[in-house]
MITI-381880 format. One line per 3 residues: number of its first residue (from 0); their letters; for each residue x, y negated, z of N, C-alpha, C. Coordinates in Angstrom, 2 decimals. Each point is the difference from the previous one (the first is absolute). Example, Ala and Ser with C-alpha at 12.3 -4.5 7.8 and 13.67 -1.06 7.14 Angstrom:
2
0> AS> 13.19/5.69/7.80/-0.89/-1.19/0.00/0.90/-1.20/0.00 ~ -0.35/-1.05/-0.72/0.82/-1.19/0.06/-0.77/-1.09/0.73
end
This chain:
220
0> XXX> -27.28/31.03/-14.91/0.93/-0.68/0.92/-0.91/-0.07/1.34 ~ 0.84/-0.28/1.02/-0.34/0.00/1.29/-1.24/-0.81/0.39 ~ 0.19/-1.39/-0.84/-0.95/-1.10/0.33/-1.45/0.37/-0.70
3> XXX> 0.04/1.12/-0.77/-1.37/0.54/-0.44/-0.49/0.98/0.95 ~ 0.50/0.59/0.95/-0.53/0.92/0.93/-0.16/-0.49/1.29 ~ -0.69/0.62/0.78/-0.43/-0.35/1.35/1.10/0.46/0.89
6> XXX> 0.66/1.25/-0.19/1.00/0.48/0.99/0.99/0.95/-0.82 ~ 1.10/0.27/0.80/0.84/0.94/-0.50/1.11/0.46/1.01 ~ 1.21/0.59/-0.37/0.99/0.26/0.74/1.36/-0.44/-0.64
9> XXX> 0.71/-0.38/0.83/1.48/-0.38/-0.44/0.60/1.21/-0.37 ~ 0.55/0.20/-1.23/0.54/1.03/-0.45/1.54/0.02/-0.37 ~ 0.34/-1.55/-0.17/1.43/-0.11/-0.33/0.42/-1.53/0.53
12> XXX> 1.27/0.03/0.67/0.65/-1.14/0.29/1.48/0.01/-0.53 ~ 0.12/-0.73/-1.33/1.15/-0.04/-0.59/0.90/-1.32/-0.19 ~ 1.30/0.10/0.19/0.84/-1.27/-0.17/-0.03/-0.22/-1.52
15> XXX> -0.28/-1.45/-0.27/-0.03/-0.24/-1.51/1.47/-0.04/-0.49 ~ -0.03/0.37/-1.35/1.65/0.15/-0.48/0.63/-1.21/-0.04 ~ -0.53/-1.09/-0.53/0.71/-1.21/-0.20/0.06/-0.84/1.26
18> XXX> -1.00/0.13/1.03/-0.03/-0.70/1.11/-0.08/0.98/1.17 ~ 1.09/0.41/0.54/0.09/1.16/1.20/-0.75/-0.43/1.17 ~ -0.18/-0.97/0.20/-0.44/-0.66/1.29/-1.55/0.06/0.10
21> XXX> -0.52/0.20/-1.42/-1.48/-0.06/0.17/-0.51/1.54/-0.28 ~ -1.26/0.23/0.54/-0.55/1.25/-0.05/-1.24/0.09/-0.96 ~ -0.11/0.93/-0.95/-1.36/0.48/-0.67/-0.70/0.83/0.76
24> XXX> -1.40/-0.34/0.27/-0.91/0.88/0.74/-0.93/0.58/-0.86 ~ -0.01/1.27/0.03/-0.85/0.61/-0.71/-1.18/0.79/0.66 ~ -1.24/-0.21/-0.55/-1.31/0.55/0.80/-0.58/1.05/-1.04
27> XXX> -0.12/1.25/0.54/-0.61/1.04/-0.90/0.88/0.14/-1.32 ~ 1.32/-0.20/0.10/0.71/0.16/-1.29/0.14/-1.13/-0.85 ~ -0.63/-1.14/0.26/-0.06/-1.15/-0.76/0.70/-1.18/0.74
30> XXX> 0.59/-0.86/-0.76/0.67/-1.24/0.57/-1.13/-0.91/0.53 ~ 0.30/-0.39/1.33/-1.18/-0.87/0.68/0.66/-1.45/0.33 ~ 1.27/0.06/0.30/0.44/-1.39/0.55/1.60/0.15/-0.18
33> XXX> 0.65/-1.15/-0.05/1.45/-0.27/0.31/0.28/-0.94/1.12 ~ 0.65/0.68/1.15/0.27/-1.03/1.08/1.42/0.00/0.34 ~ 0.50/-0.88/0.74/1.34/0.03/0.52/0.18/1.27/1.02
36> XXX> 1.10/0.46/0.18/0.17/1.17/0.93/-0.37/-0.59/1.19 ~ 0.52/-1.10/0.68/-0.45/-0.59/1.24/-1.54/-0.08/0.27 ~ -0.75/-0.32/-1.21/-1.32/0.02/0.11/-0.54/1.26/0.15
39> XXX> 0.47/1.10/-0.83/-0.43/1.34/0.24/0.14/0.72/1.31 ~ 1.30/-0.47/0.60/0.31/0.40/1.49/-0.86/-0.50/1.05 ~ -0.41/-1.42/-0.22/-0.82/-0.73/0.94/-1.38/0.63/0.05
42> XXX> -0.49/0.30/-1.28/-1.30/0.62/-0.13/-0.03/1.40/0.34 ~ 1.12/0.80/0.32/-0.01/1.18/0.28/-0.51/0.99/-1.07 ~ 0.27/-0.28/-1.32/-0.68/0.79/-1.11/0.92/1.43/0.21
45> XXX> -1.04/1.00/-0.32/0.81/1.32/0.02/-0.82/0.92/-1.10 ~ 0.80/1.06/-0.58/-0.65/0.80/-0.81/-0.97/0.56/0.80 ~ -1.16/0.41/-0.69/-1.18/0.68/0.57/-0.96/-0.76/0.88
48> XXX> 0.45/-1.37/0.25/-0.93/-0.76/0.49/-1.14/-0.34/-0.76 ~ -1.28/0.05/0.58/-1.23/-0.56/-0.75/-0.13/-1.39/-0.15 ~ -0.54/-0.53/-1.16/0.02/-1.32/-0.42/-1.54/-0.50/-0.58
51> XXX> -0.29/-1.09/0.75/-1.15/-0.68/-0.65/0.45/-1.04/-1.03 ~ -0.97/-0.28/-0.94/0.28/-0.96/-0.99/0.40/-1.39/0.70 ~ -0.62/-0.26/0.95/0.10/-1.31/0.81/1.55/-0.05/0.53
54> XXX> 0.47/1.20/0.40/1.33/-0.13/0.53/1.06/-0.25/-1.13 ~ -0.16/0.41/-1.10/0.86/-0.51/-1.08/0.14/-1.55/-0.11 ~ -1.15/-0.44/0.15/-0.09/-1.68/-0.15/0.75/-0.55/1.22
57> XXX> 0.00/0.82/1.14/0.65/-0.52/1.30/1.58/0.11/-0.25 ~ 0.31/1.23/-0.58/1.48/0.16/-0.49/0.57/-1.31/-0.68 ~ -0.89/-0.29/-1.12/0.38/-0.94/-0.96/0.14/-1.51/0.64
60> XXX> -0.93/-0.13/1.02/-0.02/-1.33/0.70/1.16/-0.09/0.85 ~ 0.60/1.27/0.67/1.17/-0.05/0.79/0.99/-0.22/-0.85 ~ 0.18/0.65/-1.17/1.14/-0.30/-0.92/0.08/-1.38/-0.31
63> XXX> -1.11/-0.62/-0.30/0.02/-1.38/-0.33/0.59/-0.89/1.15 ~ -0.37/0.25/1.13/0.59/-0.67/0.91/1.57/0.15/0.33 ~ 0.30/1.26/-0.13/1.33/0.43/0.08/0.82/-0.80/-1.13
66> XXX> -0.50/-0.13/-1.16/0.68/-0.80/-0.94/0.07/-1.51/0.42 ~ -1.08/-0.41/0.48/0.08/-1.53/0.35/0.89/-0.23/1.04 ~ 0.15/0.86/1.03/0.86/-0.05/1.11/1.47/0.00/-0.42
69> XXX> 0.17/1.00/-0.89/1.42/0.05/-0.69/0.37/-1.23/-0.62 ~ -0.86/-0.69/-0.76/0.35/-1.24/-0.73/0.22/-0.98/0.89 ~ -0.78/-0.15/1.23/0.19/-1.13/0.99/1.25/0.38/0.54
72> XXX> 0.53/1.15/0.28/1.36/0.31/0.68/1.04/-0.31/-0.79 ~ -0.11/0.33/-1.30/1.04/-0.43/-1.04/0.14/-1.41/0.13 ~ -1.04/-0.96/-0.06/-0.01/-1.32/-0.08/0.67/-0.42/1.29
75> XXX> -0.38/0.66/1.20/0.75/-0.57/1.27/1.34/0.36/0.04 ~ 0.45/0.92/-0.74/1.37/0.44/-0.07/1.03/-0.81/-0.39 ~ -0.44/-0.89/-0.69/1.06/-1.13/-0.65/0.20/-1.11/0.98
78> XXX> -0.98/-0.43/0.89/0.14/-0.93/1.10/-1.27/0.19/0.79 ~ -0.07/-0.54/1.37/-1.33/-0.30/0.57/-1.14/-0.80/-0.69 ~ -0.97/0.25/0.07/-1.08/-0.79/-0.66/-1.21/-0.29/1.08
81> XXX> -0.62/-1.00/-0.41/-1.40/-0.30/0.80/-0.93/0.87/-0.42 ~ -1.11/0.17/0.74/-1.15/0.91/-0.26/-0.67/-0.45/-1.49 ~ -0.03/-1.39/-0.15/-0.49/-0.65/-1.20/0.65/0.43/-1.16
84> XXX> 1.30/-0.05/0.06/1.06/0.28/-1.09/-0.50/1.48/-0.51 ~ 0.15/0.86/1.04/-0.30/1.40/-0.51/-1.35/0.24/-0.42 ~ -1.02/-0.51/0.67/-1.38/-0.14/-0.70/-0.04/-0.48/-1.45
87> XXX> 0.72/-1.03/-0.13/-0.05/-0.72/-1.50/0.82/1.14/-0.96 ~ 0.97/0.72/0.53/0.70/0.87/-0.83/-0.91/1.00/-0.57 ~ -0.92/0.58/1.18/-0.76/0.93/-0.24/-1.20/0.06/-0.98
90> XXX> -0.41/-1.39/0.28/-1.07/-0.60/-0.85/0.45/0.01/-1.40 ~ 1.09/-0.42/-0.49/0.52/0.01/-1.09/0.26/1.28/-0.81 ~ 0.16/1.07/1.11/-0.02/1.38/-0.52/-1.09/0.76/-0.29
93> XXX> -1.22/-0.74/0.22/-1.39/0.41/-0.22/-0.56/0.94/0.93 ~ 0.44/0.08/1.35/-0.58/0.53/1.05/-1.19/-0.70/0.38 ~ -1.17/0.74/0.70/-1.20/-0.36/0.26/0.22/-0.91/1.38
96> XXX> -0.70/-1.00/0.25/0.11/-0.81/1.35/-0.05/0.70/1.20 ~ -0.84/0.88/0.18/-0.50/0.95/1.22/1.52/0.71/0.29 ~ 0.41/0.71/-1.32/0.89/0.72/0.32/1.51/-0.58/0.49
99> XXX> 0.01/-1.35/-0.69/1.17/-0.73/0.29/0.08/-0.45/1.62 ~ -1.21/-0.26/0.59/-0.22/-0.50/1.30/0.53/1.40/0.96 ~ -0.60/1.10/-0.47/0.27/1.09/0.83/1.51/0.40/-0.18
102> XXX> 0.82/-0.24/-1.03/1.43/0.17/0.08/0.72/-1.00/0.71 ~ -0.43/-1.13/-0.06/0.52/-1.03/0.56/-0.13/0.10/1.81 ~ -1.06/0.58/0.19/-0.48/0.24/1.47/1.19/1.09/0.40
105> XXX> 0.04/1.19/-0.93/0.88/1.02/0.56/1.44/-0.41/0.17 ~ 0.42/-0.90/-1.01/1.32/-0.58/0.07/0.40/-0.71/1.29 ~ -1.06/-0.87/0.36/-0.01/-0.74/1.16/0.15/0.66/1.13
108> XXX> -0.77/1.26/0.30/0.11/0.78/1.05/1.39/0.72/0.20 ~ 0.72/0.22/-0.99/1.02/0.74/0.22/1.03/-1.12/-0.08 ~ -0.06/-1.21/-0.04/1.04/-1.10/0.18/0.60/-0.35/-1.26
111> XXX> -0.46/0.29/-1.22/0.62/-0.49/-1.31/-0.51/-1.37/-0.45 ~ -1.20/-0.47/0.62/-0.52/-1.23/-0.32/-0.36/-0.71/1.24 ~ 0.84/-1.01/0.25/-0.39/-0.98/1.18/0.39/-1.37/-0.27
114> XXX> -1.22/-0.82/-0.26/0.31/-1.35/-0.38/0.87/-1.00/0.97 ~ -0.04/0.31/1.23/0.56/-0.72/0.98/1.47/0.23/-0.10 ~ 0.39/1.44/-0.02/1.57/0.44/-0.18/0.63/-0.66/-1.16
117> XXX> -1.04/0.25/-1.11/0.57/-0.37/-1.29/0.21/-1.57/0.04 ~ -0.51/-0.75/0.41/-0.07/-1.50/0.18/1.30/-0.47/0.72 ~ 0.11/0.81/1.28/1.12/-0.29/0.66/1.25/0.25/-0.64
120> XXX> 0.19/1.11/-0.74/0.97/0.37/-0.57/0.31/-0.99/-1.39 ~ -1.09/-0.47/-0.43/0.26/-0.88/-1.15/0.61/-1.28/0.47 ~ -0.48/-0.37/1.17/0.67/-1.46/0.65/1.43/0.39/0.36
123> XXX> 0.32/1.14/0.52/1.31/0.18/0.39/0.98/0.19/-1.05 ~ -0.47/0.42/-1.07/0.99/0.42/-1.23/0.25/-1.58/-0.69 ~ -1.06/-0.91/0.22/0.40/-1.42/-0.70/0.51/-0.73/0.96
126> XXX> 0.64/0.55/1.03/1.05/-0.85/0.97/1.39/0.24/-0.32 ~ 0.17/0.82/-0.97/1.16/0.34/-0.72/-0.11/0.20/-1.48 ~ 1.16/0.18/-0.68/-0.29/0.13/-1.62/-0.55/-1.14/-0.58
129> XXX> -1.23/0.07/-0.63/-0.63/-1.01/-0.52/-1.02/-0.57/1.09 ~ 0.46/-1.03/0.59/-0.44/-0.73/1.20/-1.23/-0.66/-0.44 ~ -1.06/0.06/0.72/-1.36/-0.87/-0.14/-0.48/-0.50/1.14
132> XXX> -0.61/-1.25/-0.07/-0.54/-0.75/1.16/-1.48/0.55/0.31 ~ -0.50/-0.48/1.00/-1.32/0.69/0.61/-1.14/-0.41/-1.16 ~ 0.11/-1.13/-0.73/-1.04/-0.24/-1.02/-0.18/0.94/-1.09
135> XXX> 1.19/0.38/-0.33/0.12/0.93/-1.08/-0.26/1.31/0.35 ~ 0.37/0.43/1.21/-0.16/1.36/0.62/-1.57/0.15/0.06 ~ -0.76/-1.01/0.60/-1.53/0.16/0.09/-0.49/0.15/-1.22
138> XXX> 0.57/-0.70/-1.22/-0.62/0.03/-1.28/0.06/1.50/-0.52 ~ 1.29/0.40/0.00/0.18/1.35/-0.36/-0.74/1.11/0.60 ~ -0.14/-0.09/1.31/-0.72/1.01/0.67/-1.53/-0.04/-0.44
141> XXX> -0.50/-1.26/-0.05/-1.43/-0.19/-0.44/-0.23/0.49/-1.35 ~ 1.03/-0.18/-0.91/-0.02/0.52/-1.25/-0.21/1.55/-0.15 ~ 0.54/0.51/1.01/0.00/1.57/0.15/-1.02/0.66/0.66
144> XXX> -1.18/-1.08/0.36/-1.15/0.37/0.71/-0.08/0.06/1.51 ~ 1.17/-0.33/0.63/0.10/0.09/1.49/-0.92/-1.02/0.52 ~ -0.79/0.26/1.09/-0.88/-0.69/0.61/0.54/-1.35/0.70
147> XXX> -0.65/-1.02/0.09/0.84/-1.34/0.55/0.29/0.36/1.40 ~ -0.75/0.62/0.89/0.56/0.22/1.39/1.19/0.80/0.08 ~ 0.06/1.00/-1.03/1.19/0.73/0.04/1.13/-0.62/-0.29
150> XXX> -0.08/-0.94/-1.19/1.02/-0.87/-0.43/0.59/-0.84/1.08 ~ -1.02/-0.72/0.90/0.52/-0.80/0.87/0.69/0.63/1.22 ~ -0.30/1.16/0.19/0.49/1.02/1.05/1.41/0.22/-0.29
153> XXX> 0.19/0.30/-1.45/1.62/0.37/-0.43/0.59/-1.18/-0.05 ~ -0.40/-1.19/-0.37/0.73/-1.29/-0.02/0.50/-0.60/1.44 ~ -0.76/0.52/1.04/0.10/-0.44/1.34/1.40/0.51/0.42
156> XXX> 0.69/0.98/-0.56/1.29/0.40/0.23/0.93/-0.99/-0.61 ~ -0.27/-0.95/-0.65/1.00/-0.90/-0.47/-0.22/-1.34/0.46 ~ 0.62/-0.44/1.09/-0.05/-1.11/0.66/0.50/-1.27/-0.89
159> XXX> -0.19/-1.30/0.60/0.66/-1.22/-0.87/1.61/0.09/0.06 ~ 0.50/0.54/0.93/1.55/0.03/0.22/0.35/0.90/-1.13 ~ -0.45/1.18/-0.12/0.41/0.97/-1.19/-0.17/-0.62/-1.21
162> XXX> -1.26/-0.60/-0.32/-0.31/-0.55/-1.28/1.07/-1.20/-0.26 ~ 0.23/-0.86/0.85/0.95/-1.00/-0.29/1.39/0.64/-0.33 ~ 0.46/1.05/0.76/1.18/0.77/-0.26/0.01/0.37/-1.34
165> XXX> -1.00/0.71/-0.56/0.03/0.51/-1.41/0.01/-0.95/-0.95 ~ -0.81/-1.08/0.17/-0.17/-1.22/-0.86/1.44/-0.57/-0.25 ~ 0.75/-0.09/1.18/1.13/-0.66/0.04/1.16/0.89/-0.88
168> XXX> -0.04/1.24/0.30/0.84/1.02/-0.61/-0.15/-0.10/-1.62 ~ -1.45/-0.14/-0.41/-0.07/0.04/-1.40/0.39/-1.50/-0.64 ~ -0.28/-0.97/0.68/0.43/-1.35/-0.40/1.45/-0.21/-0.10
171> XXX> 0.75/0.62/0.77/1.48/-0.17/-0.04/0.39/0.89/-1.05 ~ -0.53/1.06/-0.29/0.61/0.92/-0.93/-0.46/-0.84/-1.51 ~ -1.07/-0.60/-0.11/-0.48/-0.60/-1.18/0.73/-1.32/-0.16
174> XXX> 0.25/-0.53/1.11/0.75/-1.39/-0.23/1.34/0.23/-0.67 ~ 0.70/1.11/0.29/1.37/0.25/-0.58/-0.14/0.14/-1.43 ~ -1.11/0.24/-0.45/-0.01/0.23/-1.55/-0.77/-1.37/-0.65
177> XXX> -0.30/-1.00/0.72/-0.47/-1.07/-0.60/1.24/-1.07/-0.36 ~ -0.10/-0.33/-1.34/1.05/-0.86/-0.47/-0.31/-1.52/-0.15 ~ -1.17/-0.38/0.16/-0.47/-1.24/-0.30/0.55/-0.74/1.14
180> XXX> 0.75/-1.31/-0.35/0.44/-0.80/0.97/-0.87/-0.95/0.70 ~ -1.29/-0.19/-0.65/-0.84/-0.98/0.68/-0.84/0.59/1.28 ~ 0.19/-0.51/1.00/-0.59/0.60/1.29/-1.55/0.08/-0.11
183> XXX> -0.68/-0.85/-0.58/-1.30/0.01/-0.23/-0.62/1.19/-0.68 ~ 0.99/0.34/-1.11/-0.50/0.94/-0.90/0.37/1.32/0.94 ~ 1.02/0.03/0.50/0.29/1.30/0.75/-1.01/0.37/1.05
186> XXX> -0.58/-1.24/0.73/-0.84/0.27/1.03/-1.42/0.56/-0.58 ~ -0.33/-0.66/-0.98/-1.26/0.44/-0.80/0.13/1.43/-0.49 ~ 1.10/0.36/-0.58/0.04/1.36/-0.45/0.17/0.98/1.03
189> XXX> 0.68/-0.25/0.87/0.02/1.01/1.34/-1.26/-0.07/0.57 ~ -0.79/-0.86/0.27/-1.39/-0.14/0.65/-0.93/0.93/-0.87 ~ 0.08/-0.11/-1.29/-0.89/0.78/-0.94/0.47/1.41/0.20
192> XXX> 1.21/0.36/-0.05/0.31/1.28/0.20/-0.52/0.77/1.39 ~ 0.25/-0.79/1.08/-0.51/0.68/1.17/-1.48/-0.05/0.03 ~ -0.59/-0.95/-0.53/-1.54/0.30/-0.08/-0.54/1.08/-0.96
195> XXX> 0.73/0.40/-0.92/-0.31/0.95/-0.86/0.12/1.39/0.81 ~ 1.14/0.09/0.90/0.13/0.95/0.75/-1.06/0.27/1.22 ~ -0.84/-1.00/0.13/-1.01/0.13/1.03/0.26/-0.62/1.25
198> XXX> 0.95/-1.00/-0.03/0.33/-0.62/1.28/-0.80/-1.27/0.12 ~ -0.54/-0.26/1.25/-0.98/-1.20/0.12/0.72/-1.27/-0.06 ~ -0.59/-1.03/-0.28/0.60/-1.52/-0.18/0.73/-0.34/1.27
201> XXX> -0.47/0.07/1.19/0.93/-0.44/1.18/1.11/0.83/0.00 ~ -0.04/1.34/-0.10/1.39/0.73/0.06/0.92/-0.56/-1.26 ~ -0.43/-0.14/-1.19/0.69/-0.51/-0.94/0.76/-1.40/0.22
204> XXX> -0.91/-0.91/0.57/0.61/-1.25/0.46/1.31/0.41/0.89 ~ -0.30/0.66/0.99/1.22/0.25/0.99/1.11/0.60/-0.37 ~ -0.11/0.86/-1.21/1.00/0.82/-0.56/0.67/-1.20/-1.06
207> XXX> -0.77/-0.56/-0.55/0.72/-0.86/-1.06/0.75/-1.19/0.74 ~ -0.54/-0.29/1.33/0.80/-1.01/0.49/1.39/0.66/0.71 ~ -0.14/1.14/0.40/1.10/0.69/0.41/1.15/0.05/-1.23
210> XXX> -0.52/0.71/-0.83/1.07/0.51/-1.05/0.63/-1.34/-0.83 ~ -0.97/-0.79/-0.27/0.68/-1.37/-0.84/0.73/-0.72/0.92 ~ -0.30/-0.03/1.46/0.90/-0.67/0.84/1.32/0.75/0.36
213> XXX> -0.05/1.21/-0.23/1.35/0.86/0.07/0.89/-0.28/-1.26 ~ -0.67/-0.31/-1.22/0.65/-0.25/-1.08/0.69/-1.21/0.19 ~ -0.88/-1.03/0.47/0.60/-1.40/0.13/1.31/-0.08/0.96
216> XXX> 0.00/0.79/1.00/1.01/-0.01/0.88/1.19/0.61/-0.60 ~ -0.28/0.94/-0.73/1.21/0.63/-0.89/0.73/-0.87/-0.95 ~ -0.87/-0.70/-0.70/0.42/-1.17/-1.03/0.47/-1.21/0.56
219> X> -0.43/-0.23/1.37/0.66/-1.28/0.55/1.48/0.07/0.13
end
């Protein structure tokens, strides 16, 4: 085997039968390594190329990096992720810490990982659909490993007026589904709902006064 020799020559580059995207590399007629076709191309592997034993180790290291990057891209393919989320995924997959950081840096350089952009998109997405208040948003982002200053910067796009409007929208929708006639119970349940969605108590109070006041006007 190549790992037992000091040097040799690449004598074959063959696509694997079951995985055509992968290349089997033969040195002096013996199998030396299996790498992805992209890795073989990036390394410039050619038949007749002299090879040192240390180079085979470098091929395998590059192959491992390619696998880790593919795993990260597949994970990012389902939705945007924070750097920490991708790191956790690769750690669970068993990749070494230094390799993980190298892959994360590469993805950041090409724009696939950006915690600032991720956080801003997260906040924007929760201004519609499953609406959430700033407290909930901050907790969600920190749970995903986003730094505190980045979280604060993203939340700065949500002013008090928008926060109140979103809480009011939720409260009105929720209120129509409440059947309890006791106004105290209605107020308590509505307040709990808004707080669980991450709205501050001052915002909750303003919204409760308006929504319950509107209901009183209707029933009067």
